[in-house]
C-alpha positions in Angstrom: 3.7 -51.2 -74.6 5.4 -50.0 -71.4 4.2 -46.7 -72.1 0.6 -47.4 -72.3 0.6 -49.5 -69.0 2.3 -46.4 -67.2 -0.6 -43.9 -68.8 -3.4 -46.5 -67.9 -1.9 -46.9 -64.3 -1.8 -43.2 -63.8 -5.3 -42.6 -65.3 -6.6 -45.3 -62.8 -4.8 -43.8 -59.8 -6.4 -40.4 -60.7 -9.9 -41.7 -61.0 -9.5 -43.5 -57.8 -8.6 -40.3 -56.1 -11.6 -38.6 -57.5 -13.9 -41.2 -56.7 -12.8 -41.3 -52.9 -13.0 -37.7 -52.6 -15.3 -37.2 -49.4 -16.8 -33.8 -50.6 -16.6 -31.2 -53.5 -15.9 -27.4 -53.1 -18.6 -25.0 -54.3 -17.3 -21.8 -56.2 -19.5 -18.9 -55.8 -18.0 -16.0 -58.0 -14.5 -15.7 -57.1 -15.2 -17.3 -53.7 -14.9 -21.1 -52.7 -17.1 -22.9 -50.1 -15.2 -26.0 -48.7 -16.1 -28.5 -45.7 -15.2 -26.9 -42.4 -16.5 -23.3 -43.5 -19.0 -21.8 -41.3 -22.5 -20.8 -41.8 -21.7 -17.0 -41.9 -18.9 -17.6 -44.5 -21.2 -19.4 -46.7 -23.7 -16.5 -46.8 -20.9 -14.1 -47.5 -19.4 -16.2 -50.2 -22.6 -17.3 -51.8 -25.7 -15.2 -50.4 -28.8 -16.7 -49.4 -29.6 -20.3 -50.5 -32.6 -21.0 -52.9 -33.8 -23.6 -50.3 -33.3 -24.4 -46.5 -34.3 -27.4 -44.8 -33.8 -28.9 -41.6 -33.4 -32.7 -41.7 -33.2 -35.0 -38.9 -30.6 -38.0 -38.8 -31.2 -41.0 -36.5 -28.3 -41.8 -34.5 -27.3 -44.3 -31.6 -25.5 -42.9 -28.5 -23.3 -45.2 -26.2 -23.5 -44.5 -22.5 -21.0 -45.4 -20.0 -22.9 -48.3 -18.6 -23.2 -50.0 -21.8 -26.6 -48.8 -22.7 -27.3 -47.4 -26.1 -30.0 -44.9 -26.8 -31.4 -43.8 -30.2 -31.6 -40.0 -30.7 -32.1 -37.7 -33.5 -29.7 -35.1 -34.7 -30.5 -32.5 -36.9 -28.5 -30.9 -40.0 -29.3 -28.1 -42.4 -29.4 -28.7 -46.0 -28.8 -25.4 -48.1 -29.8 -25.7 -51.7 -28.1 -23.4 -54.4 -29.5 -23.3 -58.0 -27.3 -21.3 -60.2 -29.2 -21.8 -63.4 -29.4 -24.1 -66.3 -25.6 -23.8 -66.9 -24.6 -25.1 -63.5 -25.5 -28.0 -61.3 -27.6 -27.5 -58.3 -25.4 -27.8 -55.0 -26.8 -29.0 -51.7 -24.7 -28.0 -48.5 -24.9 -29.9 -45.5 -24.3 -27.9 -42.3 -24.1 -29.5 -38.7 -23.1 -27.5 -35.8 -22.8 -24.3 -37.6 -20.0 -25.9 -40.0 -20.1 -27.2 -43.7 -19.9 -31.1 -43.5 -20.5 -32.0 -46.8 -21.1 -30.6 -50.3 -22.8 -32.6 -53.1 -23.7 -31.7 -56.8 -27.3 -32.7 -58.0 -28.9 -32.5 -61.3 -28.5 -29.7 -63.7 -30.0 -26.3 -62.4 -33.1 -24.4 -64.0 
C-alpha cells in the first residue's frame, strides 16, 4: 500500500513538472533549439522555416509620471513543418532571441 502511494506521488510530481514547463525544445537533426537561442542559431540548426509571420502584441507601458500608454510590440513567429511523422513547431522570437517554442498539430 505504501509503495503504491510513493509511486503515485512520484508520478504526480513528474506530471506537475512537465505541465509547468514554460517551453519545449525543438530537435532539428542532431541539433537542439532552445529558449534564448538567436535567430541565426535557429537558421543554422533548422534551416529556413516553412512560414515566417510578424505578429503585434498589445502592451501597456508605465511612465515616470504615473501615466500609462498602450503600445504594440512585434514578435516573429517561425513555423516548422517536418512532415506527417512529427508535430508542427512554432518558434516565437522577440528582439532576435527565441522566447517560446510550442508544438501544434501533426505536420503534413
